[in-house]
N, C-alpha and C positions, 0 to 999 in steps of 0.2 A: 666772922661773918656779923655783920648788922641787919638786923630784921627791923629797923626804922624805917618806916616809909618816908619815900624823902620829903614828903609834902609834911608832914611831923615835924621838918627842921626849918619850916617857913619860906620854904620853896611856894610862890602862890602861882605860879604859872607853867607848866609842863609840857613841851612835846615830844613824842617819842615814836619816830619813823620807821618803820618796817618793811621798807621796799613794798612788794606785792602784798601783802599782808596789812596794808594800812597805816593811819597814824591815830595816835590816843593822845587824846588834850586833856591836861588838868588845868582846871581856872576856875575861880569863883567856887571854888568849894564842889564841884562838881568832876563828873567824864565825861568825855566826848569821844567817840568814834568815827574816824571819818576815813571810808572803804577808798582804796586804791583805783586809780582811773581807769580802765580796761585799756590797753594797746594793743594796734594789729599787730604792728612790728618792732620788735626791739633791735635799735640799729648799735646804740652805745649809750653805756649808763654812768657815763665819766661827771657828769655834771649834774645828775639827778637833785642830790640834797643839794648843792649849791644853791641852785634853781628854787626846788622847794622853801629853803631857808628863806632867802632874796625874798620871794614872792611874798611868802607869810609874813616877813617884816615890816612888806611894804605896804601890806594891807592892813596891818595895824596902825601903822604911822598915819595912813589915810583914814584912821576909825573905824574900819572893819572892827566886825567881833571875832575872837578865834574859831569858831567855828565855819563862818565864809571865808575867813583868809584860809582857813586849811584846803576849802572845797579850791580854792581858786587856785593854792602854790599845787595843788596833787593837780589838777587840769594843766597848769605849766610843765610839772617834772614828767608827765605823759608825753606833752609835744615834744618835751626835749631828747628825752631817751630814742625818739622816732630819726634824730639825726646824728651824724656821724660829727664827733669831737666836741669839748668842752663849751665852745663856742659856735653859735648858728651863723651860719654865712647870711648877708643881710641881702641876699638875691634870693632868699626863699620866703616865697609869700604864703600869706595864711590870714585866718579871718581872729579878730581880735577873740580871745576867749571869754568865756561869758560864764561866771560863777555859776554852780549848778544847786547851789545848797537853798 
């Protein structure tokens, strides 16, 4: 068993998702916690992780900071798990998701 923290290995940006328990981020030498977004009805969690990952990375590519990106990605994942299947049908209408950070 290795007790060495992963950031000690030179990894500078770490995101650990833990479902309803939220997200932990390590970057620029500090830790941040992002709470999971409450969901009224969980229908299918099939693509929650992929939705979070894609949204998070897209935000970073567009210049958002990791905390804002994680808030947005949590909103997207919360929306996605309220629908059946890994891909949400085009017919489903929704308002644009606004980051809450």
